[in-house]
FIKE-357947 format. One record per atom (N, C-alpha, C): residue number from 1; residue in three letters; x, y, z; atom name; chain. Coordinates in steps of 0.05 Angstrom, whole numbers. Example, Ala and Ser with C-alpha at 12.3 -4.5 7.8 and 13.67 -1.06 7.14 Angstrom:
 num residuo      X      Y      Z atomo cadena
   1     ala    264   -114    156     N      A
   1     ala    246    -90    156    CA      A
   1     ala    264    -66    156     C      A
   2     ser    257    -45    142     N      A
   2     ser    273    -21    143    CA      A
   2     ser    258      1    157     C      A
//
This chain:
 num residuo      X      Y      Z atomo cadena
   1     met  -2265    193    343     N      A
   1     met  -2247    178    360    CA      A
   1     met  -2218    182    349     C      A
   2     leu  -2199    175    366     N      A
   2     leu  -2171    180    359    CA      A
   2     leu  -2162    161    336     C      A
   3     leu  -2176    139    332     N      A
   3     leu  -2168    121    311    CA      A
   3     leu  -2169    134    284     C      A
   4     ala  -2186    154    281     N      A
   4     ala  -2189    168    255    CA      A
   4     ala  -2171    192    252     C      A
   5     met  -2155    198    272     N      A
   5     met  -2139    223    271    CA      A
   5     met  -2115    220    252     C      A
   6     asp  -2104    243    245     N      A
   6     asp  -2081    244    227    CA      A
   6     asp  -2057    233    243     C      A
   7     val  -2045    212    233     N      A
   7     val  -2022    200    247    CA      A
   7     val  -1997    200    229     C      A
   8     thr  -1995    219    212     N      A
   8     thr  -1971    222    195    CA      A
   8     thr  -1947    227    213     C      A
   9     pro  -1925    212    209     N      A
   9     pro  -1901    216    226    CA      A
   9     pro  -1893    245    227     C      A
  10     ile  -1884    253    250     N      A
  10     ile  -1878    281    256    CA      A
  10     ile  -1848    287    251     C      A
  11     ala  -1842    310    240     N      A
  11     ala  -1814    318    236    CA      A
  11     ala  -1801    321    263     C      A
  12     arg  -1774    319    263     N      A
  12     arg  -1759    318    288    CA      A
  12     arg  -1755    345    301     C      A
  13     thr  -1765    367    289     N      A
  13     thr  -1762    393    302    CA      A
  13     thr  -1785    398    320     C      A
  14     ala  -1780    408    345     N      A
  14     ala  -1800    414    364    CA      A
  14     ala  -1820    391    366     C      A
  15     val  -1810    367    370     N      A
  15     val  -1827    343    369    CA      A
  15     val  -1850    344    390     C      A
  16     ser  -1843    349    415     N      A
  16     ser  -1864    348    435    CA      A
  16     ser  -1885    370    431     C      A
  17     asp  -1876    393    420     N      A
  17     asp  -1895    415    415    CA      A
  17     asp  -1914    407    392     C      A
  18     glu  -1904    392    372     N      A
  18     glu  -1921    384    350    CA      A
  18     glu  -1941    362    360     C      A
  19     val  -1932    344    376     N      A
  19     val  -1950    324    388    CA      A
  19     val  -1972    338    404     C      A
  20     leu  -1963    357    420     N      A
  20     leu  -1982    372    437    CA      A
  20     leu  -2003    385    419     C      A
  21     ala  -1994    398    397     N      A
  21     ala  -2013    412    379    CA      A
  21     ala  -2033    393    367     C      A
  22     arg  -2023    369    359     N      A
  22     arg  -2041    349    347    CA      A
  22     arg  -2062    340    366     C      A
  23     ile  -2055    334    391     N      A
  23     ile  -2074    324    410    CA      A
  23     ile  -2094    346    418     C      A
  24     val  -2084    370    422     N      A
  24     val  -2101    393    429    CA      A
  24     val  -2122    397    406     C      A
  25     asp  -2113    396    382     N      A
  25     asp  -2131    400    359    CA      A
  25     asp  -2153    378    359     C      A
  26     glu  -2145    353    365     N      A
  26     glu  -2165    332    366    CA      A
  26     glu  -2187    337    387     C      A
  27     ile  -2178    348    410     N      A
  27     ile  -2197    353    432    CA      A
  27     ile  -2214    377    426     C      A
  28     leu  -2202    399    418     N      A
  28     leu  -2218    424    413    CA      A
  28     leu  -2237    421    390     C      A
  29     ser  -2229    405    370     N      A
  29     ser  -2246    402    346    CA      A
  29     ser  -2270    383    352     C      A
  30     gly  -2268    368    374     N      A
  30     gly  -2290    350    381    CA      A
  30     gly  -2286    322    370     C      A
  31     arg  -2264    317    355     N      A
  31     arg  -2259    290    345    CA      A
  31     arg  -2252    272    369     C      A
  32     leu  -2241    283    390     N      A
  32     leu  -2239    269    415    CA      A
  32     leu  -2259    282    434     C      A
  33     ala  -2280    267    442     N      A
  33     ala  -2301    278    458    CA      A
  33     ala  -2296    276    488     C      A
  34     pro  -2309    293    504     N      A
  34     pro  -2306    290    533    CA      A
  34     pro  -2312    262    542     C      A
  35     gly  -2294    251    559     N      A
  35     gly  -2297    224    568    CA      A
  35     gly  -2281    203    553     C      A
  36     asp  -2273    210    528     N      A
  36     asp  -2258    191    512    CA      A
  36     asp  -2230    187    525     C      A
  37     pro  -2220    162    525     N      A
  37     pro  -2193    158    535    CA      A
  37     pro  -2172    163    514     C      A
  38     leu  -2149    172    522     N      A
  38     leu  -2126    175    504    CA      A
  38     leu  -2111    148    504     C      A
  39     pro  -2099    141    481     N      A
  39     pro  -2083    116    481    CA      A
  39     pro  -2059    119    500     C      A
  40     ala  -2047     97    506     N      A
  40     ala  -2023     97    524    CA      A
  40     ala  -2000    111    510     C      A
  41     glu  -1980    119    525     N      A
  41     glu  -1957    133    515    CA      A
  41     glu  -1944    118    492     C      A
  42     arg  -1940     91    496     N      A
  42     arg  -1926     75    476    CA      A
  42     arg  -1942     76    450     C      A
  43     glu  -1968     73    451     N      A
  43     glu  -1984     73    427    CA      A
  43     glu  -1983    100    412     C      A
  44     leu  -1984    122    427     N      A
  44     leu  -1982    148    415    CA      A
  44     leu  -1955    152    402     C      A
  45     ala  -1934    143    416     N      A
  45     ala  -1907    145    405    CA      A
  45     ala  -1905    130    378     C      A
  46     glu  -1917    106    376     N      A
  46     glu  -1916     91    352    CA      A
  46     glu  -1932    105    330     C      A
  47     arg  -1955    115    337     N      A
  47     arg  -1972    128    316    CA      A
  47     arg  -1959    153    305     C      A
  48     phe  -1946    169    322     N      A
  48     phe  -1934    194    313    CA      A
  48     phe  -1906    190    303     C      A
  49     gly  -1894    167    308     N      A
  49     gly  -1867    162    299    CA      A
  49     gly  -1846    178    315     C      A
  50     val  -1851    181    341     N      A
  50     val  -1833    196    359    CA      A
  50     val  -1827    178    383     C      A
  51     asn  -1808    188    400     N      A
  51     asn  -1802    173    424    CA      A
  51     asn  -1822    179    446     C      A
  52     arg  -1822    162    466     N      A
  52     arg  -1841    164    488    CA      A
  52     arg  -1836    189    505     C      A
  53     his  -1811    199    506     N      A
  53     his  -1806    223    521    CA      A
  53     his  -1820    247    509     C      A
  54     ala  -1821    249    483     N      A
  54     ala  -1835    271    469    CA      A
  54     ala  -1865    269    475     C      A
  55     val  -1876    245    475     N      A
  55     val  -1904    241    481    CA      A
  55     val  -1910    249    510     C      A
  56     arg  -1892    240    528     N      A
  56     arg  -1896    246    556    CA      A
  56     arg  -1896    276    561     C      A
  57     glu  -1878    291    549     N      A
  57     glu  -1877    320    551    CA      A
  57     glu  -1902    333    540     C      A
  58     ala  -1911    323    517     N      A
  58     ala  -1935    334    505    CA      A
  58     ala  -1959    329    523     C      A
  59     leu  -1962    306    534     N      A
  59     leu  -1985    300    551    CA      A
  59     leu  -1985    317    577     C      A
  60     lys  -1961    323    586     N      A
  60     lys  -1958    341    609    CA      A
  60     lys  -1970    368    602     C      A
  61     gly  -1965    378    578     N      A
  61     gly  -1976    404    570    CA      A
  61     gly  -2006    403    567     C      A
  62     val  -2016    380    556     N      A
  62     val  -2045    377    552    CA      A
  62     val  -2059    377    580     C      A
  63     arg  -2047    364    599     N      A
  63     arg  -2059    364    626    CA      A
  63     arg  -2058    391    639     C      A
  64     gln  -2036    405    636     N      A
  64     gln  -2033    432    647    CA      A
  64     gln  -2053    451    635     C      A
  65     ala  -2061    446    610     N      A
  65     ala  -2081    463    597    CA      A
  65     ala  -2109    457    606     C      A
  66     gly  -2112    436    622     N      A
  66     gly  -2139    429    632    CA      A
  66     gly  -2156    415    612     C      A
  67     leu  -2143    400    594     N      A
  67     leu  -2158    387    573    CA      A
  67     leu  -2163    357    578     C      A
  68     val  -2147    345    596     N      A
  68     val  -2150    317    603    CA      A
  68     val  -2144    314    633     C      A
  69     his  -2152    291    643     N      A
  69     his  -2146    285    671    CA      A
  69     his  -2141    255    673     C      A
  70     ile  -2127    247    695     N      A
  70     ile  -2122    219    700    CA      A
  70     ile  -2146    208    716     C      A
  71     ala  -2160    190    703     N      A
  71     ala  -2184    179    716    CA      A
  71     ala  -2177    155    733     C      A
  72     gln  -2196    145    748     N      A
  72     gln  -2192    121    764    CA      A
  72     gln  -2184     98    746     C      A
  73     gly  -2163     83    754     N      A
  73     gly  -2153     62    737    CA      A
  73     gly  -2130     70    720     C      A
  74     gly  -2123     96    721     N      A
  74     gly  -2099    105    707    CA      A
  74     gly  -2103    114    678     C      A
  75     lys  -2128    113    668     N      A
  75     lys  -2134    122    641    CA      A
  75     lys  -2133    153    640     C      A
  76     thr  -2121    164    619     N      A
  76     thr  -2122    193    614    CA      A
  76     thr  -2147    198    597     C      A
  77     arg  -2166    214    608     N      A
  77     arg  -2191    218    594    CA      A
  77     arg  -2194    248    587     C      A
  78     val  -2208    253    566     N      A
  78     val  -2213    280    556    CA      A
  78     val  -2234    294    573     C      A
  79     leu  -2229    319    579     N      A
  79     leu  -2248    336    593    CA      A
  79     leu  -2262    355    573     C      A
  80     asp  -2284    366    582     N      A
  80     asp  -2298    386    566    CA      A
  80     asp  -2283    412    569     C      A
  81     trp  -2270    421    548     N      A
  81     trp  -2252    444    550    CA      A
  81     trp  -2267    469    558     C      A
  82     arg  -2293    471    551     N      A
  82     arg  -2308    495    559    CA      A
  82     arg  -2311    497    589     C      A
  83     glu  -2309    475    603     N      A
  83     glu  -2311    475    632    CA      A
  83     glu  -2284    474    647     C      A
  84     ser  -2264    463    634     N      A
  84     ser  -2239    458    648    CA      A
  84     ser  -2215    474    639     C      A
  85     ala  -2215    485    615     N      A
  85     ala  -2192    499    604    CA      A
  85     ala  -2191    528    613     C      A
  86     gly  -2167    540    610     N      A
  86     gly  -2163    568    617    CA      A
  86     gly  -2158    585    593     C      A
  87     leu  -2151    610    598     N      A
  87     leu  -2146    630    577    CA      A
  87     leu  -2123    621    558     C      A
  88     asp  -2105    605    568     N      A
  88     asp  -2081    598    552    CA      A
  88     asp  -2088    581    528     C      A
  89     val  -2113    571    525     N      A
  89     val  -2119    556    501    CA      A
  89     val  -2133    573    480     C      A
  90     leu  -2135    599    484     N      A
  90     leu  -2149    616    465    CA      A
  90     leu  -2139    613    436     C      A
  91     ser  -2113    614    433     N      A
  91     ser  -2102    613    405    CA      A
  91     ser  -2108    585    393     C      A
  92     ala  -2106    564    410     N      A
  92     ala  -2112    538    400    CA      A
  92     ala  -2141    535    392     C      A
  93     val  -2159    547    408     N      A
  93     val  -2188    546    401    CA      A
  93     val  -2192    559    374     C      A
  94     ala  -2179    582    369     N      A
  94     ala  -2182    595    343    CA      A
  94     ala  -2170    578    321     C      A
  95     ala  -2146    567    326     N      A
  95     ala  -2133    551    305    CA      A
  95     ala  -2148    526    298     C      A
  96     ala  -2161    514    317     N      A
  96     ala  -2176    489    312    CA      A
  96     ala  -2202    494    297     C      A
  97     gly  -2211    520    297     N      A
  97     gly  -2235    526    283    CA      A
  97     gly  -2261    519    298     C      A
  98     val  -2258    510    323     N      A
  98     val  -2282    503    338    CA      A
  98     val  -2299    528    345     C      A
  99     val  -2286    551    347     N      A
  99     val  -2299    577    349    CA      A
  99     val  -2286    594    328     C      A
 100     pro  -2301    609    312     N      A
 100     pro  -2289    625    291    CA      A
 100     pro  -2268    645    302     C      A
 101     pro  -2245    647    290     N      A
 101     pro  -2224    664    300    CA      A
 101     pro  -2233    693    305     C      A
 102     leu  -2250    703    288     N      A
 102     leu  -2260    731    291    CA      A
 102     leu  -2276    734    317     C      A
 103     arg  -2292    714    323     N      A
 103     arg  -2307    715    348    CA      A
 103     arg  -2289    713    372     C      A
 104     val  -2268    696    370     N      A
 104     val  -2249    694    392    CA      A
 104     val  -2236    721    397     C      A
 105     leu  -2228    735    375     N      A
 105     leu  -2215    761    378    CA      A
 105     leu  -2235    781    389     C      A
 106     arg  -2260    780    381     N      A
 106     arg  -2280    798    392    CA      A
 106     arg  -2283    794    422     C      A
 107     asp  -2284    769    430     N      A
 107     asp  -2288    762    459    CA      A
 107     asp  -2263    771    475     C      A
 108     val  -2239    767    463     N      A
 108     val  -2215    776    477    CA      A
 108     val  -2214    806    480     C      A
 109     thr  -2222    820    459     N      A
 109     thr  -2221    850    460    CA      A
 109     thr  -2242    860    479     C      A
 110     glu  -2265    847    480     N      A
 110     glu  -2286    855    499    CA      A
 110     glu  -2276    851    528     C      A
 111     met  -2262    829    533     N      A
 111     met  -2251    825    560    CA      A
 111     met  -2229    845    566     C      A
 112     arg  -2212    850    545     N      A
 112     arg  -2191    869    548    CA      A
 112     arg  -2201    897    555     C      A
 113     arg  -2224    904    543     N      A
 113     arg  -2235    931    548    CA      A
 113     arg  -2244    933    577     C      A
 114     thr  -2256    912    588     N      A
 114     thr  -2265    913    616    CA      A
 114     thr  -2241    915    635     C      A
 115     ile  -2221    898    630     N      A
 115     ile  -2197    898    647    CA      A
 115     ile  -2182    925    644     C      A
 116     ala  -2180    935    620     N      A
 116     ala  -2165    959    615    CA      A
 116     ala  -2177    983    629     C      A
 117     ala  -2204    985    628     N      A
 117     ala  -2218   1007    641    CA      A
 117     ala  -2214   1007    671     C      A
 118     asp  -2217    984    683     N      A
 118     asp  -2213    982    712    CA      A
 118     asp  -2184    986    720     C      A
 119     ala  -2166    975    703     N      A
 119     ala  -2137    979    709    CA      A
 119     ala  -2129   1008    707     C      A
 120     ala  -2141   1023    688     N      A
 120     ala  -2135   1051    685    CA      A
 120     ala  -2144   1067    710     C      A
 121     arg  -2168   1060    720     N      A
 121     arg  -2178   1072    745    CA      A
 121     arg  -2159   1067    768     C      A
 122     leu  -2152   1042    771     N      A
 122     leu  -2134   1035    793    CA      A
 122     leu  -2107   1048    790     C      A
 123     cys  -2097   1049    765     N      A
 123     cys  -2071   1061    760    CA      A
 123     cys  -2071   1091    768     C      A
 124     ala  -2093   1105    761     N      A
 124     ala  -2095   1133    769    CA      A
 124     ala  -2094   1137    799     C      A
 125     glu  -2105   1117    814     N      A
 125     glu  -2107   1119    843    CA      A
 125     glu  -2082   1108    857     C      A
 126     arg  -2068   1090    845     N      A
 126     arg  -2046   1075    859    CA      A
 126     arg  -2018   1080    848     C      A
 127     ala  -2015   1087    823     N      A
 127     ala  -1989   1088    811    CA      A
 127     ala  -1971   1109    823     C      A
 128     thr  -1945   1104    823     N      A
 128     thr  -1926   1124    833    CA      A
 128     thr  -1923   1146    812     C      A
 129     ala  -1911   1168    820     N      A
 129     ala  -1906   1190    802    CA      A
 129     ala  -1888   1181    778     C      A
 130     glu  -1869   1164    784     N      A
 130     glu  -1851   1154    763    CA      A
 130     glu  -1866   1136    743     C      A
 131     glu  -1884   1120    753     N      A
 131     glu  -1900   1103    736    CA      A
 131     glu  -1919   1120    718     C      A
 132     lys  -1930   1141    729     N      A
 132     lys  -1948   1158    714    CA      A
 132     lys  -1932   1173    692     C      A
 133     asp  -1908   1182    699     N      A
 133     asp  -1891   1196    680    CA      A
 133     asp  -1885   1178    656     C      A
 134     ala  -1880   1152    662     N      A
 134     ala  -1873   1133    641    CA      A
 134     ala  -1897   1128    623     C      A
 135     ile  -1921   1128    634     N      A
 135     ile  -1946   1124    618    CA      A
 135     ile  -1950   1147    600     C      A
 136     val  -1946   1172    610     N      A
 136     val  -1949   1196    593    CA      A
 136     val  -1929   1195    570     C      A
 137     ala  -1904   1187    576     N      A
 137     ala  -1884   1185    555    CA      A
 137     ala  -1891   1165    534     C      A
 138     leu  -1902   1142    542     N      A
 138     leu  -1910   1121    523    CA      A
 138     leu  -1933   1131    506     C      A
 139     ala  -1952   1145    518     N      A
 139     ala  -1974   1156    502    CA      A
 139     ala  -1964   1176    481     C      A
 140     gln  -1944   1191    488     N      A
 140     gln  -1933   1211    469    CA      A
 140     gln  -1920   1198    445     C      A
 141     gly  -1913   1172    448     N      A
 141     gly  -1900   1157    426    CA      A
 141     gly  -1919   1147    405     C      A
 142     tyr  -1945   1149    409     N      A
 142     tyr  -1965   1139    389    CA      A
 142     tyr  -1964   1157    364     C      A
 143     pro  -1969   1146    340     N      A
 143     pro  -1973   1118    334    CA      A
 143     pro  -1947   1104    328     C      A
 144     asp  -1924   1117    332     N      A
 144     asp  -1898   1104    326    CA      A
 144     asp  -1896   1078    343     C      A
 145     gly  -1885   1058    330     N      A
 145     gly  -1882   1032    345    CA      A
 145     gly  -1905   1013    341     C      A
 146     gly  -1927   1023    332     N      A
 146     gly  -1950   1006    325    CA      A
 146     gly  -1959    989    349     C      A
 147     tyr  -1963    963    343     N      A
 147     tyr  -1974    945    363    CA      A
 147     tyr  -1955    940    386     C      A
 148     thr  -1929    942    381     N      A
 148     thr  -1909    938    402    CA      A
 148     thr  -1912    961    422     C      A
 149     ala  -1915    986    412     N      A
 149     ala  -1919   1009    430    CA      A
 149     ala  -1945   1007    445     C      A
 150     asp  -1966    997    432     N      A
 150     asp  -1992    994    445    CA      A
 150     asp  -1990    974    468     C      A
 151     ala  -1976    951    463     N      A
 151     ala  -1973    932    485    CA      A
 151     ala  -1957    943    508     C      A
 152     ala  -1936    959    502     N      A
 152     ala  -1920    972    523    CA      A
 152     ala  -1937    991    539     C      A
 153     phe  -1954   1007    526     N      A
 153     phe  -1970   1026    540    CA      A
 153     phe  -1989   1012    560     C      A
 154     trp  -2004    992    550     N      A
 154     trp  -2023    979    567    CA      A
 154     trp  -2010    962    589     C      A
 155     thr  -1987    952    583     N      A
 155     thr  -1972    937    604    CA      A
 155     thr  -1964    956    626     C      A
 156     ala  -1956    981    619     N      A
 156     ala  -1949   1001    640    CA      A
 156     ala  -1973   1009    656     C      A
 157     val  -1996   1012    643     N      A
 157     val  -2021   1019    657    CA      A
 157     val  -2028    997    677     C      A
 158     ile  -2027    972    668     N      A
 158     ile  -2035    950    685    CA      A
 158     ile  -2015    946    708     C      A
 159     asp  -1989    950    702     N      A
 159     asp  -1969    948    723    CA      A
 159     asp  -1975    970    744     C      A
 160     gly  -1982    994    734     N      A
 160     gly  -1988   1016    753    CA      A
 160     gly  -2013   1011    769     C      A
 161     ser  -2031    993    760     N      A
 161     ser  -2055    987    775    CA      A
 161     ser  -2049    971    800     C      A
 162     gly  -2026    957    800     N      A
 162     gly  -2018    940    822    CA      A
 162     gly  -2034    915    824     C      A
 163     asn  -2048    907    803     N      A
 163     asn  -2064    883    803    CA      A
 163     asn  -2050    860    788     C      A
 164     leu  -2039    841    803     N      A
 164     leu  -2024    819    791    CA      A
 164     leu  -2041    802    773     C      A
 165     ala  -2066    797    781     N      A
 165     ala  -2084    780    764    CA      A
 165     ala  -2089    793    737     C      A
 166     tyr  -2092    820    737     N      A
 166     tyr  -2095    834    711    CA      A
 166     tyr  -2070    831    694     C      A
 167     arg  -2047    833    707     N      A
 167     arg  -2022    831    692    CA      A
 167     arg  -2019    803    679     C      A
 168     leu  -2025    782    694     N      A
 168     leu  -2022    755    683    CA      A
 168     leu  -2043    750    661     C      A
 169     ala  -2067    761    665     N      A
 169     ala  -2088    759    644    CA      A
 169     ala  -2079    773    618     C      A
 170     leu  -2067    796    621     N      A
 170     leu  -2057    811    598    CA      A
 170     leu  -2036    795    583     C      A
 171     asn  -2017    783    598     N      A
 171     asn  -1996    766    586    CA      A
 171     asn  -2009    745    568     C      A
 172     thr  -2029    731    579     N      A
 172     thr  -2042    709    565    CA      A
 172     thr  -2057    719    540     C      A
 173     leu  -2072    741    543     N      A
 173     leu  -2087    752    521    CA      A
 173     leu  -2068    761    498     C      A
 174     leu  -2047    774    505     N      A
 174     leu  -2028    784    484    CA      A
 174     leu  -2014    761    470     C      A
 175     ala  -2006    741    486     N      A
 175     ala  -1992    718    475    CA      A
 175     ala  -2011    701    458     C      A
 176     gly  -2035    697    467     N      A
 176     gly  -2054    680    453    CA      A
 176     gly  -2063    690    427     C      A
 177     met  -2065    717    424     N      A
 177     met  -2076    728    399    CA      A
 177     met  -2055    744    383     C      A
 178     arg  -2030    742    390     N      A
 178     arg  -2009    757    376    CA      A
 178     arg  -2009    749    347     C      A
 179     gly  -2007    767    329     N      A
 179     gly  -2008    761    300    CA      A
 179     gly  -2036    761    289     C      A
 180     val  -2053    744    301     N      A
 180     val  -2081    742    292    CA      A
 180     val  -2094    769    295     C      A
 181     gly  -2091    782    318     N      A
 181     gly  -2104    807    323    CA      A
 181     gly  -2094    829    305     C      A
 182     glu  -2068    830    301     N      A
 182     glu  -2056    851    284    CA      A
 182     glu  -2066    849    255     C      A
 183     arg  -2067    825    244     N      A
 183     arg  -2077    821    217    CA      A
 183     arg  -2107    829    215     C      A
 184     thr  -2122    821    235     N      A
 184     thr  -2151    826    233    CA      A
 184     thr  -2157    856    237     C      A
 185     phe  -2143    869    256     N      A
 185     phe  -2147    898    259    CA      A
 185     phe  -2141    913    234     C      A
 186     gly  -2119    905    221     N      A
 186     gly  -2111    918    196    CA      A
 186     gly  -2131    914    174     C      A
 187     ala  -2141    889    171     N      A
 187     ala  -2160    882    150    CA      A
 187     ala  -2186    897    153     C      A
 188     leu  -2194    902    179     N      A
 188     leu  -2219    916    184    CA      A
 188     leu  -2216    946    186     C      A
 189     gly  -2191    956    182     N      A
 189     gly  -2186    984    182    CA      A
 189     gly  -2188    997    210     C      A
 190     leu  -2181    981    231     N      A
 190     leu  -2183    990    258    CA      A
 190     leu  -2157   1001    270     C      A
 191     asp  -2136   1001    254     N      A
 191     asp  -2110   1011    264    CA      A
 191     asp  -2112   1039    275     C      A
 192     gly  -2127   1056    261     N      A
 192     gly  -2129   1084    270    CA      A
 192     gly  -2141   1087    298     C      A
 193     glu  -2162   1071    304     N      A
 193     glu  -2174   1072    330    CA      A
 193     glu  -2156   1060    352     C      A
 194     leu  -2144   1037    345     N      A
 194     leu  -2127   1023    365    CA      A
 194     leu  -2103   1040    372     C      A
 195     leu  -2092   1055    352     N      A
 195     leu  -2068   1070    356    CA      A
 195     leu  -2073   1100    356     C      A
 196     asp  -2097   1108    366     N      A
 196     asp  -2105   1136    367    CA      A
 196     asp  -2088   1152    387     C      A
 197     arg  -2071   1169    377     N      A
 197     arg  -2052   1183    395    CA      A
 197     arg  -2066   1201    415     C      A
 198     gln  -2086   1217    406     N      A
 198     gln  -2099   1235    424    CA      A
 198     gln  -2114   1221    446     C      A
 199     ala  -2127   1199    438     N      A
 199     ala  -2142   1184    458    CA      A
 199     ala  -2124   1173    480     C      A
 200     his  -2100   1165    472     N      A
 200     his  -2081   1155    492    CA      A
 200     his  -2069   1177    509     C      A
 201     leu  -2065   1200    496     N      A
 201     leu  -2055   1223    511    CA      A
 201     leu  -2075   1232    532     C      A
 202     asp  -2101   1232    524     N      A
 202     asp  -2122   1240    543    CA      A
 202     asp  -2123   1220    566     C      A
 203     leu  -2122   1195    560     N      A
 203     leu  -2122   1174    581    CA      A
 203     leu  -2098   1178    600     C      A
 204     ala  -2075   1182    588     N      A
 204     ala  -2050   1185    605    CA      A
 204     ala  -2053   1210    623     C      A
 205     arg  -2065   1231    612     N      A
 205     arg  -2068   1255    628    CA      A
 205     arg  -2087   1250    652     C      A
 206     his  -2108   1235    648     N      A
 206     his  -2126   1229    670    CA      A
 206     his  -2112   1212    692     C      A
 207     ile  -2095   1193    682     N      A
 207     ile  -2080   1177    701    CA      A
 207     ile  -2060   1194    716     C      A
 208     ala  -2046   1211    702     N      A
 208     ala  -2026   1229    715    CA      A
 208     ala  -2040   1247    736     C      A
 209     asp  -2064   1256    730     N      A
 209     asp  -2079   1274    748    CA      A
 209     asp  -2092   1259    771     C      A
 210     gly  -2090   1232    771     N      A
 210     gly  -2103   1217    792    CA      A
 210     gly  -2133   1216    790     C      A
 211     ala  -2144   1221    766     N      A
 211     ala  -2173   1221    762    CA      A
 211     ala  -2182   1193    754     C      A
 212     gly  -2188   1177    774     N      A
 212     gly  -2195   1149    769    CA      A
 212     gly  -2220   1145    751     C      A
 213     asp  -2242   1159    757     N      A
 213     asp  -2266   1155    742    CA      A
 213     asp  -2263   1164    713     C      A
 214     ala  -2249   1187    709     N      A
 214     ala  -2244   1197    682    CA      A
 214     ala  -2226   1178    667     C      A
 215     ala  -2207   1166    680     N      A
 215     ala  -2189   1147    667    CA      A
 215     ala  -2205   1122    659     C      A
 216     his  -2223   1113    676     N      A
 216     his  -2239   1090    670    CA      A
 216     his  -2256   1095    645     C      A
 217     arg  -2269   1118    643     N      A
 217     arg  -2286   1125    620    CA      A
 217     arg  -2269   1127    595     C      A
 218     ala  -2246   1140    597     N      A
 218     ala  -2229   1143    573    CA      A
 218     ala  -2219   1117    562     C      A
 219     ala  -2211   1098    580     N      A
 219     ala  -2201   1072    571    CA      A
 219     ala  -2224   1056    559     C      A
 220     ser  -2247   1057    571     N      A
 220     ser  -2270   1043    560    CA      A
 220     ser  -2279   1054    533     C      A
 221     asp  -2279   1080    531     N      A
 221     asp  -2287   1092    505    CA      A
 221     asp  -2267   1087    483     C      A
 222     leu  -2241   1086    491     N      A
 222     leu  -2220   1081    471    CA      A
 222     leu  -2223   1055    457     C      A
 223     leu  -2231   1034    472     N      A
 223     leu  -2234   1007    461    CA      A
 223     leu  -2262   1001    452     C      A
 224     ala  -2282   1018    458     N      A
 224     ala  -2310   1012    451    CA      A
 224     ala  -2314   1009    421     C      A
 225     gly  -2302   1027    405     N      A
 225     gly  -2306   1025    377    CA      A
 225     gly  -2295   1000    365     C      A
 226     ile  -2273    991    375     N      A
 226     ile  -2260    967    365    CA      A
 226     ile  -2277    942    372     C      A
 227     val  -2288    941    396     N      A
 227     val  -2306    919    404    CA      A
 227     val  -2330    919    386     C      A
 228     ala  -2342    942    381     N      A
 228     ala  -2366    944    364    CA      A
 228     ala  -2361    935    336     C      A
 229     ala  -2338    943    325     N      A
 229     ala  -2331    935    298    CA      A
 229     ala  -2326    905    295     C      A
 230     leu  -2312    894    315     N      A
 230     leu  -2308    865    315    CA      A
 230     leu  -2334    850    319     C      A
 231     asp  -2352    860    335     N      A
 231     asp  -2378    848    340    CA      A
 231     asp  -2394    847    314     C      A
 232     ala  -2394    869    299     N      A
 232     ala  -2408    870    274    CA      A
 232     ala  -2396    852    253     C      A
 233     ala  -2369    851    252     N      A
 233     ala  -2355    834    233    CA      A
 233     ala  -2360    804    239     C      A
 234     ser  -2360    798    266     N      A
 234     ser  -2365    770    274    CA      A
 234     ser  -2393    762    267     C      A
 235     ala  -2413    779    271     N      A
 235     ala  -2441    773    265    CA      A
 235     ala  -2445    769    235     C      A
 236     ala  -2429    784    219     N      A
 236     ala  -2433    783    190    CA      A
 236     ala  -2418    759    177     C      A
 237     ser  -2400    748    191     N      A
 237     ser  -2384    726    179    CA      A
 237     ser  -2398    699    180     C      A
//
């Protein structure tokens, strides 16, 4: 229950963000269970040592994340995040430790592989000549630029696919696991696979040639080894 949570006064920097992080951690860790009510704004403000405006802004973010809802009678109650939350809570799930970070990264990469393969196929079929030229140029830049170059390449592929849902999902995946993914890939020795220049050049060539099926296979194969390595590391941890 919330009565047992950490209520150390919060520093005055990024106050609402810190309150948001504290409440999210309580929910994702299970210390606040589905159905539990949150205290009123005034009580939360007193516990955290902040003003009610900061609490109000934090609660707005918690609701937008799908972690609580306003129940009948005006009480704000906790939802089961596995049923109500979206991709934007991925990093918070990992940080709270409710799911091991390595497993979260494995699941994210597995999802990314599926989206990337289909986006590559669509890109080969739909992208303009200018978009395809840009993808080839980005592939030629590997491995220079590291993860920033990798993000730019896949962003260009997904933009070329013309699928807005894929683009928004990519934004969320990249933002949610930024930093965590880079450290883990490096620790597992996966940088070489992730930043494989020839594999990206081959994929870019299939896209430029309009070969959708070949682009799909190349993208899937490119990320397959990374998914397998993360799967093995997750199982061993």
